[in-house]
C-alpha positions in Angstrom: 102.4 92.0 125.2 103.5 88.7 123.0 107.6 88.8 122.8 107.1 88.7 119.1 104.7 91.9 119.4 107.5 93.4 121.7 110.3 92.4 119.3 108.3 93.8 116.4 107.4 97.4 118.3 111.2 97.2 118.7 112.5 96.7 115.3 109.6 98.4 113.6 108.4 95.7 111.4 105.2 96.7 110.1 102.5 95.1 108.0 102.9 92.9 105.8 105.8 91.8 107.6 105.1 89.9 111.0 107.4 88.2 113.5 105.8 84.7 113.9 108.5 83.2 116.1 111.3 84.8 119.0 113.5 81.9 119.8 115.3 82.5 123.2 119.1 80.5 123.2 120.1 81.2 126.8 123.2 78.8 127.2 123.9 80.3 123.7 123.1 83.6 124.7 121.3 84.3 121.4 118.2 85.4 120.5 116.7 84.6 117.1 114.0 86.9 115.2 112.0 85.0 112.8 110.7 87.4 110.1 108.0 86.7 107.4 106.3 88.5 104.4 102.3 88.0 105.3 101.0 89.0 101.9 100.8 87.7 98.1 101.2 91.5 96.7 103.8 94.1 97.4 105.5 97.1 95.2 107.7 97.0 92.9 111.3 98.5 94.2 111.4 100.6 91.0 108.3 102.3 90.2 106.3 101.5 93.4 103.2 99.3 91.3 101.8 97.0 93.4 102.7 93.5 92.0 101.9 89.9 92.9 104.4 88.0 94.8 106.7 86.3 92.4 108.1 83.8 94.9 110.7 83.7 98.5 114.5 83.9 97.8 116.3 81.4 99.8 116.5 82.5 103.6 119.0 84.7 105.0 120.6 85.9 108.4 121.5 88.8 109.8 123.1 90.2 112.7 121.7 93.0 114.7 122.2 95.0 117.6 122.8 92.9 121.0 119.8 92.0 123.1 121.4 93.0 126.8 124.4 90.4 126.3 122.7 88.1 123.7 123.6 88.3 120.6 120.3 88.9 118.3 120.2 87.5 114.4 117.0 87.8 112.4 115.9 85.0 109.8 113.8 86.3 106.5 113.0 85.0 103.4 112.9 87.8 101.1 110.0 88.0 98.9 110.1 89.0 94.9 107.5 90.5 93.1 106.9 90.3 89.6 106.6 93.9 88.2 104.3 94.0 84.6 107.3 96.8 83.5 110.4 95.4 85.7 109.8 91.8 86.0 110.8 90.4 88.9 112.1 92.6 91.6 113.9 91.5 94.5 111.8 93.5 97.6 113.5 95.3 100.6 114.1 93.4 103.8 111.7 94.7 106.7 114.2 96.7 108.2 115.4 98.4 105.4 
């Protein structure tokens, strides 16, 4: 099992979200996890209608629970979808 798959399993990341990179920074005692949205469509958060991806928001960073003594951060560009009924809507992140 690759480390990206391992962290995906631990965090509960499911398709269409994916983890392309886990960077372990031993001197800083830090783990950085990159999470990407891997589809061109997604459900509207208002009505759940499958809608085309509009764009990605600026990358954000969240602190997660520590991995052993290592501070753990995940980084993600949250996509927006363009719903025919509700217009551009922000999607929730992969971890809720």
